[in-house]
N, C-alpha and C positions, 0 to 999 in steps of 0.2 A: 202691580206685580206682587207675587206671593213669596214669602220667605219659607224656609224649611227647617224643621227640627226633627232629628231622628233620635228616638229614645230606645236604646238597646242596639248594640253593634255586634251582634252575633251573626249567624248565617243569614238570617232574614234581613237585618238592617244593613250590614256591610256588603253581603254577597248578592242581595237581590234589590232592595230599595235604592241604595246609593247608585249603582251603575245604571239602573233604569231611569233615575232622575237625571243623570248626565245625558241620556238619550233624549229625554223630554226637553231638556234645556236646549239641546242642539236643534231639535226639530221645531220648537216653538219658542224662540228667544224672547218674546215679549211676555211670556206667561210667568216665568220664575224670575225673582229678583236677582240682580247680579252679585249680591252679597254672598259670601261663602255659606255652605250648608253647615248648620250647627249640630253637633252630636253630643249626647250625654248617655253614658252607659252606667246604670246603677250597679253593675257587677264589676266595674273597674274601668280605667281610662281606655278609650278605643285606640287602636293603632294609628300611627301618623299616616294620614292620607292627604295627598295634595288637594287643595280647595276645600278642606274640611276644618272647621274650628271646633276644638274640643272644649266642652264646658264641664266644670267640676261639680256642678249641681244644676237642678232645674231652675233655681232662682237666677243663677248666672246666665243660663241659656235665655231666660226671659229678658235679661238686660241686653243681650246681644242683638235681638231682633224683636219687633213688636208682636206680642201674642195674638192680637186681633187680626194681624195680616200675615200670620204664620200658619202653615199646615204642619201639625205634629204627627209624626209617624210612630206609633206605639208598637215596637217590635220585640218586646220582652216576652218571656214565657207566660202562658195564660194564667198560671196560678197567682201571679203578682200584678195582673193587669188592672184590676178594679182600683187598687190603692193608687197606682200611678195615674190612672185616668182621673181620679178625684183630685190628685195634686196638680195635674195639668189644668184642669178646669178652674181650680182655685187661683191659679196664676193668670187666668184670662184667656187660655186657649179654648177655642170653640170648634175649630175645624180639625178633626182628628181621624186619621186612617189607622185602623186597628188590624194587626195581623190576625189571621184565622188560627183557631176558632175564636169566636167572640167570647166564649166561656167554655169551661169543661164540664159544668154541671148546672142544675137548675138554680141552686142558691147563688152561684156566681153570675148567672144570667140575670137574676133578679137584682143583684147589686149593681151590675152595669146599667140596667134599665133605670134604676133609681137615680144613679149619678147622671145619666143622660137627661132625664126629665128635670132634675133639680137645677142643672146648669144650662139647660137648653143647648146641648151639644149636637153638632152635626157629624154623626159618626158614619164612616164608610169602612166596611170590612174588606180586607184585601184577599178576596177569593177571585182572582183575576181570570179563572177559567170562564167566568160568565162573560168576559170581554174578549174571549178568544175568537178568532175568525172561524175556527172549526165549530165552536158552539153556536155562533150566529148562523152558520149554514145548516146545522142540525135543527135549530129553532125554526128557521124558515121552512125546512122540509116538513116539520110537524104542522106548522100553521097552514101551509099551502094545501095539504091533503092530497098531493099528487100520487102518493104511494098507498093511499088508503089510511086506515086508522093505525095509530101506534099501539103495539101490543106488549112489547117487552124491551127492556133495556138491560144491558150488562156492561159493567165498567171494570177494567182490570188496571190496578195501580201497583206495579211491582218495582222495587228497587232495593239493593242491599244498603242497609243503614246501620250496620253493626257498630262501627267506630263511634259515630256521633251519639247513638242511643246509649251506649255503655258509658261514654265519657260525660255526657251532659245531663242525661235524665231530665230533659226539659219538657217532655210530654209524658203524661201519666199512662196513656194507653195508645195502641196503634190506631184506635178510632180518631185520635186527635192530631195525627200527623198529615197524611195525604187525603184521607177520606172526606174531610170537610169540603175540599174542592169539588170532588165528584158528586157529593150529595147535593150541593147547591145547584149543580148543572142538572142533575136528575129531577130535582123539584121544579126547576124552571121549565123543563121539557114536559113533565107529566103531571105536575100539580101536587097538591097535598097528599100525604100518605100516612100509613101506620106501619110500625115495625112488625113483620111477620116472623123473623128469626134473626139471630145474631150469634156470633161466636168470636172468641179471641184466643190467641196462642202466645206462649212465652217466646222470647228470643234466647237462643242458646248458642254460646260460642265457647267451645272447650268446656271448662268447669264453671264458666260464668253464665248465670241465668238472669234475664231481665223480665220480670213478670209483665204479661199483657202487652208487650211491645214487639211481638213477632209478626203476627198476622191478625187481621180483622176482616170479618165477613158480615155483610148486612143484606137482608132481603126485605123489600118493601112491597106493600100492596097499596096502590094509589086509588084515591076516590074515583078517578075516571076509568078504572078498570085495568090500567097498565100495571105490570109487575116488573120490578127492577131488582137487580143484584149488583152489589159492589164488593169487590175482593181486593184487599190491599195487603200485599205480602212484603214486609220489610226485611225478610231473610232471603229473598229471591236472589239467585246468582246473576240475573239479567234485569235490565230496565225495560219497562213497558207502561205506557199510559194510553190505553185504548178504550173506546166506547163503541158498542154495537147496538143499533136500533133495529128492531124487527117490526116492520109494517106488514099490512095485508099483502102488498104486492112488491115488496122489495126489502132488502137488508142493507143498511148503511153501516160501514165499518170505518171509524175514524181513529186516527193516531195523533195525540198531542205531542209536542216537542218534549223530549225526556231530560234535557239538560241545557246549560248555557252554551254548549258547543255547537248547537244547531237549532235555529228558531224557525223550523218549517213543520207544517202539519200535513197530513194526508187523509183523503177521504175516498173510500171505494164504495161504489153503488152497485149492488148485485140484484138484477131483476130475474123474474121467472125464466127458466130455460138456460140460465147461466150467463146471460149477457151482463158484462160488467164494464164500468168506467172507473178511472182513477184520476184524481186531482191532487197535485202537490202544490202547496202555496206557502208563502211567508206568513208566520203567525207568532209574532213577538208580543205576547199578550200582556205582560206586566207593564211595559212602558205605555201601551194603549190604555190600560186600566188607569194608570197614574195621570195620563194626559186628560182623560175624561173627568177624573176626580178634581183635578186642579182647575179645569175650565168651569166646572160647577161651582167650586168654592170661590172662584174669581167673580162670579156674578153677585156675590154678597147677599144672596137670598138663602137664609138657613131653612132647610127642609129635610125631611127624612129621605135618605137615599132609597131609591126604588128597590134595591135588593135587600134592605135591612130585614123586612119581614121573612124573606127566604132564609137569611142567616139565623134569625131567631128560631124558626121552625127546624133548621138543621141542628142547632144545639139541643132542642127538645127531643128530637128523634135519636140523636147520639146518646143523650143521657138515658133514654129508655133502653137503647141497645146495651149500654154498659150495665144497667140495672139487671137486665135479663141474663147477661153473661155472669155477673156476680152471683145471682141467685142460682144459676145452673152449677157454678163452682161449689157453692155451699151445699147443694144437694149431693154432689159427688163426694164431698168430704164426709158428709153424714153417712153415705152408703159405705164408704171405706171403713169408717169407724165402727159401724154396725157389723160389718163382715169380720173385722179384727176381733170384736168381742165374742162372736160366735165361734 
């Protein structure tokens, strides 16, 4: 049986990982240890939660449960992730689930890679869309070839995120919030890619402006010939998580669950002539992801998780997209400066 340590009790740790672990424990009672889940929050003590033991430090947490038989969930903002990953490794933790994104830039990615190699860490990135039932159906459709070749993918990720973005500032850009989920799915469906175009917008609420955290757009050209587009708007008045796959002989439109209020997905298949079918099915992806991760860790065979290369590629592409956006912004500033001089 495996113990659990959650590091960081913000929205991800307390609102997503903790309740999903409760579901996993109920569904697979022999997988998780009966001991309470231990939590440490470097930003302050977590709120009192039944069945949760609060630790004042990582060292105290290591004394509460054996690091070698504990899965550590690293749910802190990405800017401080490498330092905490190194501290966890130094205390003996090897099984570590890291919140997405793995890093926000290439130096951060290199640091995480160095720490992982030095300590022999078995790192799993929490991009659970890859374990979604909807994603599995889309992946099966691509592999089967029933609808011909895949030509184009479009993903829309819209949700209003004003309050949290302004209060927490825990992500540097809109590319780091929702988009890593979709990018991992797109890469798993269409393979490696290069950035064709990217843009970002500020978030504006009244007189408050949060740079680069409003909207992010990304266009990719895949080596296999597929073109994909991801649009994530954190200023949208409505929620939407949709993905559209254009094949030679059909269009598949999928909708992921948008919140904890309802864990169902939908998939509509439209064939030539307008014939369409619609499936609605349960799709509680995060508990499914955690269950798979814990089963793998319980086998006590340390290995690279199958999706880690995809996550590394995603960080690389997002870093390139942010570089392009920053360079475009610099060019606009130079143009405005030159116009003012004239």
